[in-house]
N, C-alpha and C positions, 0 to 999 in steps of 0.2 A: 335354468341361466349363469353359469359362472362369474364373477364379477360385478359389478355396476356399473363400469365402464362398457367394457363388454356388452350386454342385455341394454345401456342407451343407445350404443351404435346401431344398434337392430332395430331398436325400435324408430332410432332415425332412418335406421331406411322404410320402415314400411310408412312412413309421417306423419310417426306420431311425436310430442312434444313430454322430452323425460327428463325429469331431475337429475339434474349432472351429467348433463352434452352441453359442447362449446356451443355459444352463440354462434359461431361458425357455421356447424354444423346443421346449429339448425335455420340457417338463413336457407342452406345450400339441401333441406331434410326433405326433400316433396318426391311423393312417387314419380315425377315428370322425368330428374336425374339426364338432365342436357350434360354440357359437356361440362364447366365449371362445377357441377353436383356432382358429380364423378370423383374431378380431383378433389372436392372438399370432401367428398366420402370420406374416397381411399384415405386421406391426411389424417382424417380422423380415424377409423377404426387403427391408425399408424400409431397415434399420438395415444390411442387405449390402452397400446398392451394388451392389446384383445389376443387371444391364443385363433386356431382357426377352428378350434372347435365352441371359442365365444362367438364367434361369425356364424356360426352356422346354426349349432343346438339349440332346441328350445328344448323348455318343461315338458316333459312328452312319459315324462315316467310310469301314467297311470295307462300308455296302452298297450307298451309290450313287454317291461320293466328287465330287459338281457340286462347281464351281470358283468359281462367280461368286459375288462378294461377294455379301453381306446389305445394304439399304438399307431401315433400321429407319424412317427419316423417312417415305418412301413405303408403308409402308402401314399410317400409321395416316394420309394423308391420301388418296388418292382410291381404297386397295385398297379391295376385296371383304369386307374382314373389316373394316371401321372400320365395318359397319353392323352385327356383330352382336349376337345379346343375348345381354350376358352375366348370371349369373349372379349373387342380392344380395350373397354374400361375396363371390366376384366380384369385383365391380363394386371393392369395396371393397379387394380384393384388389392388382385390375391399378391402379388407380389410383392407385396407392402404386410402382407395381413399373414396372410398364409405362409408362405416365409422370408418370413424376415429376415435380416441380414445377422444379427447375433440370435442365434437358434434357441429355440425356448423349446422346453417340455411339453408334453398339454399332466396336465389332471392326473396320476392316477386314477383308476377303481374311478374313472368315466363312464358309465351304462352310455350306449348306444341306443337314442330315442330313434325315434319313428324318422326324421332330418337324416341323420345322419344314414339308416337305411336307406333315404330310397338314394343319396349321393350316391353308396357305393351300392348296393345290394339291386341299383333301377335303373345302374346308370350305361348298361349293354343293350340291355328294353331298352333305353327311353329313346335310347337313338335311334331304333326303326320310326321315329314317329318324329326325326331329326331332318327335316328336306324341305329343298327350295323349293314352292308351289311353281307354275307355268301352264300354258294353255298350248298346246299343240294344235296347228294349222289343220287340224284334220277333222273336222267337221265343223259344224254352222257357227257364224259366226255371231246370230243372232240367240242369244240360249238363254234360257226361261230363270228367273229372279229363285234363287231358293229360297222355299219359303222357312222360319223359324221353330225351329221344335218344339212340342206342346209340354206346357210343363203341367203336369196332372198329379204330380204327388200327394198326398189325400193330408199330410201332416204340414205340405208344406214347406216341406225342408230335404232335408236325404235320407231323417230318420222314418220306420217304417211304423204304420202303431195297426191295431186293429179294432176287426170292425162286429156287425155282425155275418155268419155264414150265410151264401146260397139254399136252398133248401134242396135242389139237386144235387145230389152225390157228390162228397166230395171227393174222393179219387175215381176220375175215370178207370176201367179195367177194361180192355178195348176185348181179351182176351176172354171177358168173362160170358159165357153164353145168357147165362141168366136176365144180363141186363136188356138186353134184345138193345143191346149201343151197337154205333157202328164199328171197326176199329180204328177209324180216326177220329178225332174229335169231331164235332159239329162244326165246329168255325173255321177247321178246314176242309172241312169237305164241303162247306157250301160257298168258300171262296175258291177251290175248283171250279167246283160245280157249275159257278158265278162266271169265273173268269172265262171256261171251255164255252159258254153259250152265247156268249161276249165275240169267242175268234173267227168265226168264221169269215169274218171282211178281212182281219188282217192274215190270216193264209191267202186269203186270193190278192192281195195287193201284196202278200210277197211274194208266192212262189210266178207272178205274172210281171214282174221283176224280173226273177232271178232266171225264168224263160228257157224250164227243162226241154231235151228234145222227144219226143213226143211223149211225151206228157200231157195229160186232156183233162186240166184241172178242175171244172169244171163234173166229173166223175171221181175224182180225186174225191173230190167234199158234197158229192151227191146225197148220200147218207145223213153227213153234218146237216145240210141243208131240209132234208123230209123229217129227221129226231130228232136235230137240235145240234150242238156239240156237244159231247161227253169226250173228257180227256180218256184217252184209251177203250175210246170203244166207236166214233166215230173221227173222232181227230186227234193226232200223235200229244203226246202226252212227253214233255221235255222237261228236263231240269237243270241247271248251272251247280259244279260244285267246285266252291271256291280256294284252293290252299293257304296254308299258314305258309310266313316267313317275312314277321313283320313292315318294316318299311317299304322292303323288294316286291312282298305278297302284295299290299295295296294299291300300287302303281302297276305294277302286272295286270293283277285281274281288272284293276279301273281302268285300266287302254285297253281290256278286251270290250269287258261290260259296253265300251260307249263305243265303242264298233259295231258293237250291236244293235248301236238303238237306232229306234228310226227318226228318230229327232235327228238326227245324225251325217248331214246330204253327203258327204264324204262317204257315208256307210255304206247308203242308199245305192251311189254309183259305183259302187265296189259288189255291191248286189248282196250282201250282208246284213242290213238294215232291217231293222224288225224281227230278227231272234229275241233280243234279248222280253221283247213285245208277247211273243209267243212261247217265253219257258214259264208254263208254271209252277218252277221251286225253282228258288237261289238260296243255299245253304253254302254259310263258310266260318273257318276254324281258325283263329289268330289276328295275325295281320285280317285279313280278308271280314275278320268277323267287325273289325273298326268298317271296310268303307262300306258292307251293306249298314250296319246302326247306323254314321254317318249320310252315309244316301235314303236310308226309312224313316227313320227323325227329322229329315230334309224335308218329305212330302216327295222323294221320288225323282228329284231332277235329273236332268243329262249330267254324268257325273264331272264333265269340263267347268260345273259352276261349280262343285265343292272343295278342287283342290284352293283357291285362293282361300275359305273358311278355313283347311287347316291347316292356315300358318303353318308350315313349313319351311315359309325363306325366313324365319325365324333364328335366332341365335336359340335354340331351345336345351343348351348345355342343359345339364342337372347342376352345373359348378354358376349357370349366369342368373345376375339379380332377376332376367325375365322370368325365370323359372322359380326362383329361391326363393321370391318376394313372395311365393303364396303358398309356401310350405307351414307356416300357420295357421293360416285357413285352412286347406286343406285336414290339416289337423283338427279345426274344430267343429270341421263340419262332420268328419267319419266321427267325432266324439256325439253327435246328433243320435247319430243310429247306438253309439253302444249304452249310453246313457238310460236312450226308451229298451234296453232289457238283448237287445242284439248281439250278435256276435263279431267281430271284427277282426279284420288282419290285415297283412302288409298288401293284400289281393282290393281293399277298398280303398287305400290310397293311390294306389296304381291306378285305379278308376274313374277317378277323380281329375290325375295328370290328363290321362286320356282324353275326358268331356273337353278338357281346355281347348283339342283338336276337335274332334270330331262330333261333337253338338254345337248344334249354333241358334247361339241365342245372344242377341246381336245387343240387348239391352243391358248384359250380366254381366258384369265383372270378371277377369281369366277365373279365378279362383270359383266364381259360384256359377258357373256354367257345367247345365247339365245338373244341377244335385235334384231338381225337381221334376228331370224328365223322366219316362218308366219306357221300359220295354215294351208296356201293352199302350203306349200312348200312337205306339206307331198303327194303334186300329182307327183310331179318329182319324188319321192324315184322309184328305181327298183321294189322291190317287188310291193308298188301300181298298178306302169304299167306293171308287171306281169298280175296281178291281184291272187298273192298269199294266200292274209290275208282279211280274214271281213273286209266289209267299216267300217269305223269307228266313231262314233263320239261324241260328246262331248253335254251335256244339263244344261240349265240353267231355273231357273225362271224368274218374277222381279216383284218389289214390284212396287202397287198401283201408291204409288207417297209418299211422304218422310212421314213417319211416319204413313202411312196409313196399318193398317194389308193385309196379305195377304188373298185370299181367296180362297174356293173350284175352283173357275174358274182361278187361278191365272195360266196364258199359261204357257207352253214349249217350249224352243226356244233350235235349232236345231245346231249346230258347222259342218260343216264336211269339209272333206277336197277341197269339190264344191260349196257348199251353205254356208250361214245364212238365218234359214227360222223358220217356223210355221206353224203348225195343231193345229187349232183352229177350235170350232164350227161355228166364228164365222168369222172367217179370214184363208186361206190360203194361205199363201206368201213365198219368199222367195226373194236372192238377189244372185247373185255372191260372196263365201267368200272372193274371194281378194277385193272386194269394200263394203268391211264392213265398217264402219262409214258415208256413203254417205246417205243423203236423199233425198225425192223427192216428185214432184209436181204434183198432178195427177199421180202418175205411171213412170214417166220421173224425168231422175237427175236433180242435181240443175245444173246449165246453169254454175256454180264455174267450176263444173266438178266432177267426181270421184274422192273418200277417196283410196287409196292405202296405204297399210302396215299399216291397224291399230290391222290386224289379225295376234297381236303376239302369239305366240303360247304359252308364259307362261301367257298369260294375259288371255287366253280362257280357257287355263287351271287357273288361277283365281279366272277369274266369276264362272266359275262352282265352285268353293269350298267356294264362298264366305258367311261367315258364319257368319259374320261380319254385314253385314244385319240387326243380330239381334238388334246391339245397334242401329238401325233405327222403331224397333217394338215401337207401341203406348205402355206407358207409365204404361196403367193397365194387363202388358202382363208381365211375368215373365223372365229375364237376369239374365244371365253368369255373379256373377259379377263382374267380369272382364271389361265385356262388358259395366255394367252401370255406372262402374269406364269412363273409356274411355270414353262413351257420355256426359261426362260433359265439354268436352276439342274443340270435333270438331262438327261443325252442323251434323244436321242429313245426309243431300244429300251424303258426302263423304264417306260415311261407303257403298257405292254405287256402281260395275260396270260401267258405263255410255258409254253404244251407243247412235249416235246419232240414230233417230226412225227412219229407210228408212218406215213404214208400216203407219208414221204418215194418218190420217183422213182414213185408211182405216176398214171395221167390224162394220161401225158407227149403221148400222140396223139390224136387223136380227128379226128369225119368233119366239123369245121367249120375247115377249114384250115391257121393254125397256133393255134387254142384248147387249151390246156388248163388243166389242175387250177392251179388258181393257186402253191399252197405245194405243190405236185412235189420244187421244189429245194432249199424249205426243211427246217433241221435245228431249227428252232424257230416252231409253231405262234403268232402274234399274235394275241390272241384277245381280242376289243371286242363293246361293246355293237350289236347287231343294229339300234337306235333308228337309228345311224349311216350305216345305207344304206339309209334310208325302211322296214324291215322292224319296225316297229315295234309291232304286229299279228305272231303265231308261226302265222300260215299255212302257208307253204312248208311246214316237215316235215307239212301233214295237208292237201296235193292230195297228195303222196307215192302214184299209182297204188298202190303197192300193200298200203297200209293202207288202202284201200276207203272209205271215208268218207263216208256220207251224205248227212250233217247237221254243220255248224260253227257255231256257238257261237260269233262273234265278240265280246271284248268291246273297247272303246275306249278308254282314258284319256289320250290324246294331247296335245298341251296344240302341237294345228297350229299353222305360225305362228308361234309364240313368238320374242322375240329373251331371247337369257342374259341381254343386259343390262342386261334394263330390268325390271327385279326389281319393279316396276309391271304388268307383263303378263300378264291373266289371261284367259287362251286354250281355249276346249274343242275337242274335235276336228273337221276340220269336210272327211273323209277321204283324206285326203292319203297314208296310207299302204294302206288298199283300193288309192287307184287303184294306186301306188308298186309293190306286187306283182303284181297284173293284168296291168300293161307289161310285166311281167319278162317275163308266160309266152307275150308276144306276140315272144320274139326267138325266131331260130331253132335255138341250142342248146338250148334251154326248150320246143320245140314236143312235148313229150312231157308236160307238167305242164299241168293243163288247171284255168279259173278261171273264176266268172261274169262276165258283160259290167260292168263298174262304171265307172261315171259319172267324166270326168273331175271330178277335184277340182281340180286346178291351174288352169283356168277359172272357177272356182266354178261350175260343174252339178253340182257335190254338195250345195252349200249352197243353190245355187236348189228343185233340187227340195224340201228340207227333210231332208234325210237324216241330217243329222248334228242333229237336234230331233227325233227316233223312231226306232222300232222298223223296220227296213225287211227284206225279204227277197232276197236275188239269186241267181239262176238257178231259180226259179219253173220254168222250161221247160225249159231246159235238162239233158239226159238224162247228160251227158257226166262233169262233175264233179259235187262235192256242192253241195248249196245249201246257203247262209250264210246264217245269221240275226245281224242289226248290228246291235248293243247299243250305245249310243253315252252315255259322262258326258253329262251334260245337265240342264238346271232341271228336276226335279220338283214336290221341298219344299223344296231349298235348297240352296244354291251351293255347289259343287264342284269351280268349275275355280283351285283353290287351284294357285302359280303352283307351280315343279317345286323350287325355291330355297327354298321355305318352310321355315323353321328349328324353328316351331314353332306348336304347335296344341293352343286347348282344349276340355278331355274335351266342352262342347257342339257344338264342330265334328267330332269322331271320330262324336260320336250323328250328324248332321246328313250323313256320305257312308253309315251306314248307315240311318238312314230314306231319305233317297233314292234311294240302292241297291233297298231293299225295292220304294218306289215304282216303279220303273223295270224291276224281274223279276216286280213282279205285276201293273205300268199301272194300279194302284190309285186314285191319284190324279198331281195335275197337271196341263199342257193336252194332258197324249196320252192321258191315262185312257180307261180301254175294257174295260166288264166281259168283253166276251167276248176280251180275249187271252189270259186263260190257254187256251182253245180250238184259240184261233187259233196259240196256237206248237205245242202239239200237234199239231196239220195238218201242221205243214212239217216235225215232230218222225218222223210216223209216212209221211208222202207217196208214200218212195222205196220203203217196206215194202210201201205201197200198190198200187204199181205193179208189186213186184214177185209179188204174192200175184194179179195179173189181173183188181183190182177199181179200183173206179173213187172219186176223190176225193166226198165227199159232199156236201151243196149247203152244207148250213156250211163246210167247209172251200173251196170255190168261190168265199163270200162274204170266207174273210179271207184267201184267197192273190192275191184284188179290191185289199182292204182294203191288204196290209202288201209287196205285193211289186212290186219296180224292173220297170217297162215294159218288156217285152223291148225 
């Protein structure tokens, strides 16, 4: 902090008594910030002669230590932050403090500290979680109260710690035939086994509600009732793939899941309720990882109950005191991890901000929410223990090295409540999620012990939504302007989420010439948003042969073809990510993975067929892999093509997302309205099991497939 007066006013805003501050400022310098306090605080800053940097910067030299000079004038001319929406009192204070009538220049050679980095580098992304909460009347008015998240950090804070390692093999290699283990981890296998075993009555209820024509439910469930419910053997195996897209994806996927929930009476009346409970998997990336993380750590309540907990109606601009007051606490929290000897980056700070919105700890202050809540804490919720819900996973990718471009073979990493792992042509391996951050030698843990507490839930969500990695892209690649500016002030590796590499040394040899596991030589895995490798729909984990999915419902809220530097460009998905993942499976190393044929989205074929504006079934006659039910975000009852950088939403805009999502999930309104859709969706969900039962498609289902299937 430069200057005693600026520092004093900063501390006044924190409610601390600091020498040198006027009595007037002390009187109103509390955290309640009523109208009189706001005026007094604004005056305090104005009288102190504080510069912009005095107000915002705090002493964070030890965190990133960038060296470039701070250019105040540029931030208030061409910088994206100039377009920020500022709260009413923020306008008053910022006009006096940030834009004084007598122009002041910022100190030369001022280093960007962490809070400046957040204000500049995180502005666009934080806008993804800045929206108003609302509860549309599309479900039951009697909603179960969400449960608080479970604080399980062994250190009692954000810092990981070392504990004694388990006796079982530390790194589980699913493709190692000598270890006699199943290719899926025991925790995941047990979950799917238990869930399927208790799903028979759920299928009975769902099918009785849908009332398919000439479809005998007892015959369909006969083998399950005789031999037990087994996914992909006696019962359908369903997965949900939820796309990224910031706040837009959060609301879009949330509205669809709410519309598929058996606890939503309107969904049951529309004959789509219960699909959420029938699904065995739910995988999310970026904004959808926020949804799944919030849902899972709160014990899987009806989605509508989570919306108020997201606090999206508050002014969440990074300039606003509502957010800025927590920067120092975020820094101190992240420092707990650094001082314990673990790597940190901007993604840790990003995860702390996300926790404020998506981790429900009502007894914690804003800045402390989620610091002790782990991704592995999900296992301790009653909904998880009862197997009431899908097996939840968040996914990321990794950058090969600092400044190196992503490639079509950049790996996909999975974070479940049981394991952190990778399925890849060169290496299939995992470790217990509770030991994330541990390293190994020849498959054995570090002699220092195993790490515990590294899997902070906010940090996992931050890695899954880490688009800041674009700032570390090669200089010849186009970057958004805000990241180009931020790159000047921090070194490359601090754009990435850093995880000590438990898989180092694995996957060095391969049948594909010199190809090998990308991160085999790295000490740290550099985590980034999978959307950066054009996998914004997390299909890859669900087309793993070991998981034996019958049906994948792919929810696409991507903004395909958008230019992040154009704040006025509003777009819907155009199938780019579906097609990208399909083409990946055609590469020689990926011949073991199968995905049904997807029309070319790059030459416009996908949109010419209209698949971006209606539900479509892919793989109807393809028996090698799962059938994909593609449900894109499009206009049914309202506009939901908001830009990813949109910073605030009115309550009616959130209503619009949920009403539109309900219309899409039920096809009950809008240009593609079809009263037969609930039955057609049911036909897609049961089709693979019908064939396993040596039965044939009913006439009704044949008509549905003719209407919704992509031409073979």
